[in-house]
C-alpha positions as CSV (number, residue, x, y, z in Angstrom):
1,V,-78.5,-90.2,-64.6
2,A,-80.1,-88.7,-67.7
3,M,-83.5,-90.1,-66.8
4,Q,-83.2,-88.6,-63.3
5,L,-82.3,-85.2,-64.7
6,H,-85.3,-85.3,-67.1
7,Q,-87.6,-86.3,-64.2
8,S,-86.3,-83.5,-62.0
9,A,-86.7,-81.0,-64.8
10,E,-90.3,-82.2,-65.4
11,A,-91.2,-81.9,-61.7
12,E,-89.7,-78.5,-61.5
13,L,-91.7,-77.3,-64.6
14,R,-94.9,-78.7,-63.2
15,E,-94.3,-76.8,-60.0
16,R,-92.9,-73.6,-61.4
17,L,-95.0,-72.9,-64.5
18,P,-98.3,-72.3,-62.5
19,E,-96.4,-70.2,-60.0
20,M,-94.8,-68.1,-62.8
21,E,-98.2,-67.6,-64.4
22,R,-99.7,-66.3,-61.1
23,L,-96.8,-63.9,-60.7
24,L,-97.2,-62.7,-64.3
25,L,-100.8,-62.0,-63.8
26,A,-99.9,-60.1,-60.6
27,G,-97.3,-58.0,-62.5
28,R,-94.4,-59.4,-60.5
29,V,-92.1,-59.8,-63.6
30,R,-88.8,-59.6,-61.6
31,R,-89.8,-62.7,-59.6
32,V,-90.8,-64.4,-62.9
33,A,-87.3,-63.6,-64.2
34,K,-85.7,-65.3,-61.2
35,L,-87.8,-68.4,-61.5
36,A,-87.3,-68.6,-65.3
37,H,-83.5,-68.4,-64.7
38,Q,-83.7,-71.3,-62.2
39,V,-85.7,-73.5,-64.6
40,T,-83.5,-72.6,-67.5
41,A,-80.6,-74.5,-65.8
42,S,-82.5,-77.7,-65.3
43,S,-83.9,-77.6,-68.8
44,G,-80.4,-77.2,-70.2
45,L,-79.1,-80.1,-68.1
46,C,-81.6,-82.5,-69.5
47,G,-81.2,-81.5,-73.1
48,A,-84.4,-79.5,-73.6
49,G,-82.7,-76.9,-75.8
50,L,-85.8,-75.2,-77.2
51,L,-87.3,-74.9,-73.8
52,E,-84.1,-73.6,-72.4
53,E,-83.9,-70.9,-75.1
54,A,-87.5,-69.9,-74.5
55,L,-87.0,-69.6,-70.7
56,R,-83.8,-67.6,-71.3
57,R,-85.8,-65.1,-73.5
58,L,-88.5,-64.9,-70.8
59,D,-85.9,-64.2,-68.2
60,Q,-84.2,-61.5,-70.3
61,T,-87.6,-59.9,-71.3
62,C,-88.8,-59.7,-67.7
63,R,-85.5,-58.2,-66.6
64,A,-85.5,-55.5,-69.3
65,P,-87.9,-52.6,-69.5
66,A,-90.4,-54.5,-71.6
67,D,-94.0,-53.9,-72.6
68,A,-96.8,-56.3,-71.7
69,D,-97.0,-57.7,-75.3
70,S,-93.3,-58.7,-75.3
71,I,-93.7,-60.5,-72.0
72,A,-96.8,-62.2,-73.2
73,Q,-95.1,-63.4,-76.3
74,A,-92.1,-64.7,-74.3
75,W,-94.5,-66.5,-71.9
76,S,-96.5,-68.0,-74.8
77,E,-93.3,-69.5,-76.2
78,V,-92.3,-70.9,-72.8
79,T,-95.7,-72.6,-72.4
80,Q,-95.6,-74.0,-75.9
81,R,-92.1,-75.4,-75.4
82,A,-93.0,-76.7,-71.9
83,E,-96.0,-78.6,-73.3
84,E,-93.8,-80.2,-76.0
85,F,-91.2,-81.2,-73.3
86,L,-93.9,-82.6,-71.0
87,A,-95.5,-84.5,-73.9
88,T,-92.1,-86.0,-74.7
89,S,-91.8,-86.9,-71.0
90,A,-95.2,-88.6,-71.0
91,S,-94.2,-90.7,-74.0
92,R,-91.1,-92.0,-72.3
93,T,-93.0,-93.6,-69.4
């Protein structure tokens, strides 16, 4: 079951991250917040705590009146944690 959760979270990340990036570039931060919230749940279920925290911060930052720098910083953290998670996933196979 744990492996299935991990694989599901990995697939969701690979699909959602590029979509979130496109939305950020288009200024659609509310939609990014919704997607970040969805991915947060699957990250938490598979034990990716640092990624879960970064996604939660992005969600909160995008929902609050935030400046572009704050959103960019939150996004940078998400991409870094996602890369770490995906690298760990690759080493499991």
